[in-house]
C-alpha positions as CSV (number, residue, x, y, z in Angstrom):
1,M,53.6,-73.7,-27.5
2,S,50.4,-72.2,-28.7
3,T,47.6,-71.6,-26.2
4,V,43.9,-71.9,-26.9
5,N,41.4,-70.2,-24.6
6,T,38.6,-72.4,-23.4
7,S,35.8,-71.3,-21.2
8,D,34.6,-73.1,-18.1
9,E,31.4,-74.0,-19.9
10,E,33.3,-75.5,-22.9
11,L,35.5,-77.5,-20.5
12,M,32.4,-78.8,-18.7
13,G,30.9,-79.8,-22.0
14,L,34.1,-81.5,-23.1
15,E,34.3,-83.4,-19.8
16,A,30.7,-84.5,-20.1
17,S,31.4,-85.7,-23.7
18,Y,34.3,-87.8,-22.5
19,L,32.3,-89.1,-19.6
20,M,29.5,-90.2,-22.0
21,L,32.0,-91.8,-24.4
22,T,33.5,-93.7,-21.5
23,H,30.1,-94.9,-20.3
24,K,29.3,-96.0,-23.8
25,L,32.6,-98.0,-24.1
26,V,32.0,-99.6,-20.6
27,D,28.5,-100.5,-21.7
28,E,30.1,-102.2,-24.8
29,N,32.1,-104.4,-22.3
30,F,35.4,-102.5,-22.4
31,S,37.1,-102.5,-19.0
32,P,36.9,-99.2,-17.2
33,M,40.6,-99.6,-16.4
34,A,41.4,-100.1,-20.1
35,C,39.5,-96.9,-20.9
36,A,41.3,-95.0,-18.2
37,A,44.7,-96.4,-19.4
38,V,44.0,-95.3,-23.0
39,M,42.8,-91.8,-22.1
40,T,45.8,-91.3,-19.8
41,K,48.2,-92.5,-22.5
42,L,46.6,-90.2,-25.1
43,A,46.7,-87.2,-22.7
44,M,50.4,-87.8,-21.9
45,M,51.1,-88.0,-25.7
46,M,49.3,-84.7,-26.2
47,Y,51.2,-83.0,-23.4
48,K,54.5,-84.4,-24.7
49,S,53.7,-83.3,-28.2
50,S,52.5,-79.8,-27.3
51,L,54.9,-78.8,-24.4
52,S,58.6,-78.2,-24.1
53,A,60.5,-80.9,-22.2
54,E,60.6,-78.7,-19.1
55,D,56.9,-77.8,-19.3
56,Y,56.0,-81.5,-19.9
57,N,57.9,-82.5,-16.7
58,L,56.2,-79.7,-14.8
59,M,52.8,-80.9,-16.0
60,V,53.5,-84.5,-15.0
61,D,54.6,-83.3,-11.6
62,T,51.5,-81.1,-11.2
63,I,49.3,-84.1,-12.1
64,S,51.1,-86.3,-9.6
65,D,50.9,-83.6,-6.9
66,S,47.1,-83.2,-7.5
67,R,46.3,-86.9,-6.9
68,D,44.4,-86.1,-3.7
69,L,42.1,-83.6,-5.6
70,V,40.8,-86.2,-8.0
71,R,37.1,-87.1,-7.2
72,T,35.4,-90.4,-7.6
73,F,32.6,-90.8,-10.2
74,S,30.1,-90.7,-7.3
75,E,31.6,-87.5,-5.9
76,F,31.5,-86.0,-9.5
77,Q,27.9,-86.9,-10.1
78,S,26.9,-85.6,-6.7
79,S,28.5,-82.2,-7.3
80,A,27.2,-82.1,-10.9
81,G,23.6,-82.7,-9.6
82,R,24.0,-79.7,-7.3
83,L,25.1,-77.5,-10.2
84,N,22.0,-78.2,-12.2
C-alpha cells in the first residue's frame, strides 16, 4: 500500500468540500441518508481497494470502535465556529 502524506489543513479543506457537496445534494432534494450511504460505500470500496485484507479488516474495526467519537453536524459546526 502506498501512503500519501496529507496535512491537517488539507484534510480540513477536503472535509469542508465534501460537506459543501453534501449540502448541495440535499438542497437538490437528495436524501441525507442516501448521501451518507453512497459516501460510506465509496469509502469502503477505497479502503478495500487500497489495503491488504488484514489492514482492511483492521480499518473496519477501527471505524466501528470509534462510533462514539463521531460528532453531529451541529457539534461540528459549533467546533468549526470556534476555530475561525
